[in-house]
C-alpha positions as CSV (number, residue, x, y, z in Angstrom):
1,M,-0.1,0.1,0.0
2,I,1.4,3.4,-1.1
3,S,1.4,6.1,1.6
4,A,-2.0,4.3,3.5
5,P,-2.6,5.7,6.9
6,M,-0.7,3.5,8.6
7,T,-3.1,1.2,9.9
8,R,-1.0,-1.8,11.3
9,R,2.9,-1.6,12.7
10,R,4.8,-2.0,9.1
11,L,8.9,-1.9,9.3
12,I,10.3,-1.5,6.2
13,G,14.3,-2.0,6.2
14,I,16.9,-2.6,3.5
15,S,19.9,-3.7,4.5
16,A,23.1,-3.7,1.3
17,A,26.6,-4.6,0.6
18,A,29.5,-4.3,-1.9
19,A,31.1,-7.0,-2.8
20,G,33.3,-7.6,0.3
21,M,31.1,-5.9,2.5
22,A,29.8,-7.3,6.1
23,L,26.2,-7.4,6.2
24,L,24.0,-6.8,9.0
25,P,20.6,-7.5,9.4
26,P,18.5,-4.3,9.2
27,H,16.6,-4.9,12.2
28,G,19.5,-6.1,14.2
29,R,21.1,-5.1,17.1
30,A,24.6,-5.2,15.9
31,A,26.7,-1.5,15.4
32,P,26.6,-0.6,11.4
33,A,30.2,-1.2,9.8
34,P,32.4,1.8,10.2
35,A,31.8,2.1,6.1
36,A,28.2,2.2,6.3
37,V,25.7,4.6,6.1
38,T,22.6,4.6,7.6
39,W,19.5,6.4,7.1
40,E,15.9,6.6,8.8
41,G,12.1,8.0,8.0
42,E,9.2,7.4,6.7
43,A,8.3,6.0,3.3
44,M,5.6,4.2,2.2
45,G,3.3,5.2,5.2
46,A,5.7,3.2,7.5
47,Q,9.0,3.0,9.3
48,A,11.7,2.9,7.0
49,S,15.6,2.5,7.8
50,L,18.5,1.9,5.1
51,V,21.7,0.8,5.5
52,I,24.4,0.5,2.7
53,H,27.7,-1.2,3.2
54,H,30.4,0.1,0.7
55,P,34.3,0.5,0.6
56,D,33.5,4.3,-0.8
57,R,31.6,5.8,1.9
58,A,30.3,8.7,-0.2
59,R,29.1,6.5,-3.4
60,A,26.5,4.7,0.1
61,E,25.7,8.6,0.9
62,R,24.8,8.8,-2.9
63,L,23.2,5.9,-2.7
64,V,21.3,6.2,-0.3
65,Q,19.6,9.5,-1.4
66,A,19.0,7.9,-4.9
67,T,17.5,5.6,-3.0
68,V,15.0,7.7,-1.1
69,A,14.4,10.1,-3.7
70,E,13.3,7.6,-5.7
71,V,10.8,6.2,-3.5
72,R,9.7,9.6,-2.8
73,R,9.2,9.8,-6.7
74,L,7.6,6.8,-7.3
75,E,5.2,7.8,-4.3
76,R,4.5,11.0,-6.2
77,I,2.8,8.6,-9.4
78,F,1.1,5.7,-7.5
79,S,0.0,7.2,-4.3
80,L,-4.2,6.6,-3.7
81,Y,-4.1,8.8,-0.7
82,R,-1.9,12.2,-1.9
83,D,-4.3,14.8,-3.4
84,D,-1.4,15.6,-5.5
85,S,-0.5,12.3,-7.4
86,D,-0.4,11.0,-10.5
87,L,-3.2,7.8,-10.0
88,T,-5.4,10.8,-8.0
89,L,-5.6,13.2,-11.2
90,L,-6.2,10.2,-13.2
91,N,-8.9,8.8,-10.9
92,R,-10.4,12.4,-10.0
93,Q,-10.8,13.2,-13.9
94,G,-11.1,10.1,-15.3
95,F,-7.8,10.6,-17.9
96,L,-4.5,11.2,-17.5
97,V,-2.6,12.8,-20.9
98,M,0.9,11.8,-21.1
99,P,1.8,10.0,-17.9
100,P,4.5,8.9,-16.6
101,Q,6.3,6.0,-17.8
102,E,6.0,4.2,-14.8
103,M,2.4,4.4,-14.8
104,V,2.2,2.8,-18.7
105,D,4.6,0.1,-17.7
106,I,2.5,-0.8,-14.0
107,L,-0.8,-1.0,-16.2
108,R,1.3,-3.2,-18.8
109,Q,2.0,-5.5,-15.8
110,S,-0.8,-5.5,-14.1
111,R,-2.6,-6.3,-17.7
112,A,-0.2,-9.3,-17.6
113,A,-1.7,-10.6,-14.2
114,W,-5.1,-9.9,-15.2
115,E,-4.8,-11.9,-18.3
116,R,-2.9,-14.6,-16.3
117,T,-5.8,-15.1,-13.8
118,G,-8.6,-14.7,-16.0
119,G,-9.3,-11.1,-14.4
120,A,-9.4,-11.6,-10.4
121,F,-6.1,-9.0,-10.3
122,D,-8.0,-6.0,-11.8
123,P,-6.2,-2.6,-10.8
124,T,-10.1,-1.0,-11.4
125,V,-11.6,-2.6,-8.6
126,Q,-11.5,0.6,-6.7
127,P,-15.1,1.3,-7.1
128,L,-16.0,-1.7,-5.0
129,W,-13.7,-1.2,-2.3
130,D,-15.3,2.7,-2.2
131,A,-18.6,1.4,-2.3
132,Y,-17.8,-1.4,1.0
133,R,-16.2,1.3,2.6
134,R,-19.3,4.0,2.0
135,H,-21.9,0.7,3.6
136,F,-19.8,0.0,6.4
137,A,-18.9,3.6,7.3
138,A,-22.4,4.6,7.6
139,P,-24.2,4.6,11.0
140,G,-26.6,1.2,11.3
141,A,-25.0,-0.6,8.1
142,S,-26.6,-4.2,7.4
143,E,-24.3,-6.4,8.7
144,A,-25.5,-8.2,5.6
145,G,-22.7,-6.0,3.3
146,P,-23.9,-3.4,0.7
147,A,-27.7,-4.1,-1.3
148,A,-27.0,-6.3,-4.5
149,E,-27.9,-3.1,-6.3
150,V,-25.3,-1.2,-4.8
151,V,-22.5,-3.4,-5.8
152,R,-24.1,-3.9,-9.6
153,V,-23.1,-0.1,-10.1
154,A,-20.1,-0.2,-9.0
155,L,-19.2,-3.1,-11.2
156,A,-20.1,-1.3,-14.0
157,G,-16.9,1.0,-13.9
158,V,-14.8,-2.1,-13.2
159,G,-12.7,-3.9,-16.3
160,L,-9.0,-3.5,-16.9
161,D,-10.0,-4.8,-20.1
162,R,-11.9,-1.3,-20.3
163,V,-8.9,1.0,-19.5
164,A,-7.7,2.4,-22.5
165,C,-3.5,2.9,-21.8
166,S,-0.8,4.3,-24.2
167,P,2.4,5.9,-23.7
168,D,0.2,9.3,-24.6
169,R,-3.1,9.0,-22.9
170,I,-4.1,6.6,-20.3
171,E,-8.3,6.7,-20.0
172,L,-10.7,5.1,-17.7
173,P,-14.1,3.8,-18.2
174,A,-17.4,5.8,-17.1
175,R,-17.7,5.7,-13.0
176,G,-14.4,4.1,-13.7
177,A,-11.1,4.2,-10.8
178,L,-7.7,3.0,-10.1
179,T,-5.8,1.8,-7.4
180,L,-2.5,0.0,-7.8
181,N,-2.4,-1.5,-3.9
182,G,-1.7,-4.8,-5.3
183,I,1.0,-4.2,-7.0
184,A,2.8,-1.0,-6.7
185,Q,4.3,-1.8,-3.7
186,G,6.1,-4.7,-5.4
187,Y,6.8,-2.4,-8.6
188,V,8.5,0.2,-5.9
189,T,10.6,-3.0,-4.5
190,D,11.5,-4.2,-8.0
191,R,12.7,-0.2,-8.7
192,V,14.6,0.1,-5.8
193,V,16.7,-3.7,-6.2
194,D,17.5,-2.3,-9.6
195,L,18.9,1.0,-8.4
196,L,21.0,-1.1,-5.4
197,K,22.6,-3.3,-8.2
198,A,23.3,-0.9,-10.7
199,G,25.3,1.0,-7.8
200,G,27.2,-1.8,-7.3
201,I,25.3,-4.0,-4.6
202,E,25.3,-7.6,-4.9
203,R,23.8,-8.3,-1.0
204,S,21.0,-7.5,0.3
205,M,17.6,-8.3,1.3
206,V,15.0,-5.6,0.6
207,D,11.8,-5.7,2.8
208,M,9.0,-2.9,1.7
209,G,6.8,-5.0,3.0
210,E,7.3,-7.1,0.3
211,S,10.6,-8.9,0.2
212,R,13.1,-9.2,-2.8
213,A,16.9,-10.4,-2.4
214,I,19.5,-9.9,-3.9
215,G,22.5,-12.6,-4.2
216,T,22.7,-15.2,-1.2
217,A,22.6,-14.3,2.7
218,P,26.0,-13.8,4.5
219,G,27.8,-16.8,4.7
220,G,26.2,-17.6,1.4
221,R,23.2,-19.1,2.4
222,A,20.0,-18.9,0.9
223,W,17.9,-15.9,2.6
224,R,15.5,-17.1,5.4
225,V,12.0,-15.4,4.6
226,G,9.5,-16.3,7.6
227,I,5.5,-16.1,6.4
228,S,3.5,-14.8,9.5
229,D,0.2,-16.5,10.7
230,P,-2.5,-14.4,9.1
231,L,-4.3,-14.2,12.5
232,R,-1.0,-14.0,14.3
233,S,1.5,-11.1,12.5
234,D,3.9,-12.3,15.5
235,A,4.1,-15.9,15.0
236,V,5.6,-17.5,11.8
237,V,4.0,-20.4,10.1
238,K,6.2,-21.2,7.4
239,V,9.7,-20.1,6.5
240,L,11.6,-20.0,2.7
241,E,14.6,-20.4,1.6
242,V,15.5,-18.0,-1.0
243,E,18.1,-16.5,-3.6
244,D,17.3,-13.9,-5.9
245,R,14.0,-14.5,-5.5
246,A,10.8,-11.9,-4.6
247,V,8.5,-13.1,-2.0
248,A,4.7,-11.8,-1.6
249,T,2.0,-12.6,1.1
250,S,-1.7,-11.5,0.7
251,S,-4.7,-12.7,3.3
252,P,-8.4,-11.6,3.1
253,F,-7.6,-11.5,7.2
254,G,-5.4,-8.3,6.6
255,F,-8.2,-5.7,6.8
256,R,-11.8,-6.5,7.0
257,F,-14.4,-3.6,6.6
258,D,-16.9,-5.1,9.1
259,A,-17.0,-6.3,13.1
260,G,-18.1,-9.5,11.9
261,G,-14.8,-10.4,9.3
262,K,-17.4,-11.5,6.9
263,F,-16.1,-9.1,4.1
264,S,-12.1,-8.5,3.8
265,H,-10.2,-5.9,1.8
266,I,-9.4,-8.5,-1.4
267,I,-13.0,-8.1,-3.7
268,D,-13.6,-10.2,-6.4
269,P,-13.3,-7.5,-9.8
270,R,-15.7,-10.2,-11.2
271,N,-18.4,-10.5,-9.3
272,G,-18.0,-7.9,-6.4
273,A,-17.9,-10.7,-3.4
274,T,-15.2,-11.0,-1.0
275,P,-14.8,-14.8,-0.7
276,Q,-12.3,-16.7,2.2
277,R,-11.0,-19.1,0.7
278,H,-8.0,-19.4,1.7
279,A,-6.2,-18.1,4.9
280,G,-3.6,-16.5,2.7
281,V,-1.3,-17.1,-0.5
282,T,2.7,-16.5,-0.7
283,V,3.7,-16.3,-3.9
284,V,7.6,-16.7,-4.9
285,A,8.7,-15.1,-7.9
286,G,11.5,-13.4,-10.0
287,L,9.7,-9.6,-9.8
288,V,8.3,-8.5,-6.4
289,A,5.3,-6.7,-8.9
290,T,4.6,-10.0,-10.1
291,A,4.5,-12.2,-6.6
292,D,2.1,-9.4,-5.4
293,A,-0.2,-8.9,-8.2
294,L,-0.9,-13.2,-8.1
295,A,-0.9,-13.9,-4.5
296,T,-3.6,-10.9,-4.4
297,A,-4.9,-12.5,-7.2
298,F,-4.6,-16.1,-5.7
299,N,-6.7,-15.5,-2.8
300,L,-10.0,-15.0,-5.4
301,M,-9.2,-18.2,-6.6
302,D,-10.0,-21.8,-5.7
303,T,-7.2,-24.5,-6.3
304,D,-7.7,-25.7,-9.5
305,E,-7.9,-22.3,-11.0
306,I,-4.6,-21.7,-9.3
307,A,-3.1,-24.8,-10.7
308,A,-4.5,-23.3,-14.7
309,A,-2.8,-19.9,-13.8
310,M,0.5,-21.6,-12.2
311,R,1.3,-23.8,-15.8
312,G,4.0,-22.7,-18.2
313,S,5.1,-20.3,-15.4
314,A,8.9,-20.9,-15.1
315,G,10.6,-19.6,-11.9
316,V,7.4,-19.1,-9.9
317,E,5.3,-20.7,-7.4
318,A,3.1,-20.4,-5.0
319,H,1.9,-21.2,-1.1
320,V,-1.4,-21.6,-0.5
321,L,-2.3,-21.7,3.4
322,S,-6.3,-23.8,3.7
323,L,-8.3,-22.3,6.7
324,D,-7.7,-25.0,8.5
325,G,-4.0,-24.5,8.6
326,G,-2.9,-27.0,5.9
327,W,-0.5,-25.9,3.0
328,T,-0.4,-26.5,-0.8
329,R,2.3,-25.6,-3.0
330,F,1.9,-25.2,-6.9
331,G,4.8,-24.5,-9.2
332,A,8.6,-24.1,-9.1
């Protein structure tokens, strides 16, 4: 989620090292090595820390500054919560002339995920999210959720195939609106990884809510990524080992509109429902944006649909946690 109000505590941590340099965990207690440059602040609606280990301190400082600036720049494009963002302008007026290249690129990646998942991933789902939010924000809101007619009207503005997108112009359907919360966090993480690699970083774990590893962990071992229990964020239910891979997790229990927990933030753009088919889905892929989008969509798909979507997806794997606590693995 880009620049969202902090409804749950997140901590972004990036610790990166050039060749031959020591690498410390971003949240560890050990003091940084003398050559390390550290930055702490806020990014993407969370507290953030960045530690760069590099033999050239001036270069490390420039890399820290460039990384922070890039995250800020991308927030200015993708944020759903800033009045001055390109996404907000697009939603407000229904079109965007000469859109940033990053906006065109993220919609291209979204289209690929939309096609792969049969429309389960769709950033035009925002009108449905707004309909649920308005319903449950009203005094005395029915526990049955929005009326069928309200959902039907919201669905009229949904459909990524109805979005016109080119380097010159993006245009939404009537009553349409975009949310990039299911992919933008991953996209930003991928851009940070590109920047770090270009700066000579050969080993890092970039944790920006979703994770992507560069190279191996200290000692030449694989990085270990813990998957939190969807109902208890302080408990780890699975550990994955990755090298040069991205990991993203999504769960319907992350946010729910109603006190009873029946209506989650993961809304099916195909019918407006909020099914709870799985307790959570974790996807491992080459890019965080890919893993992020698929993890979101797979929560709306049954296991046969997930298996079909994974066919021919070399280098991608999905770990599905059932509602009764069992795991099913798909792909590599």
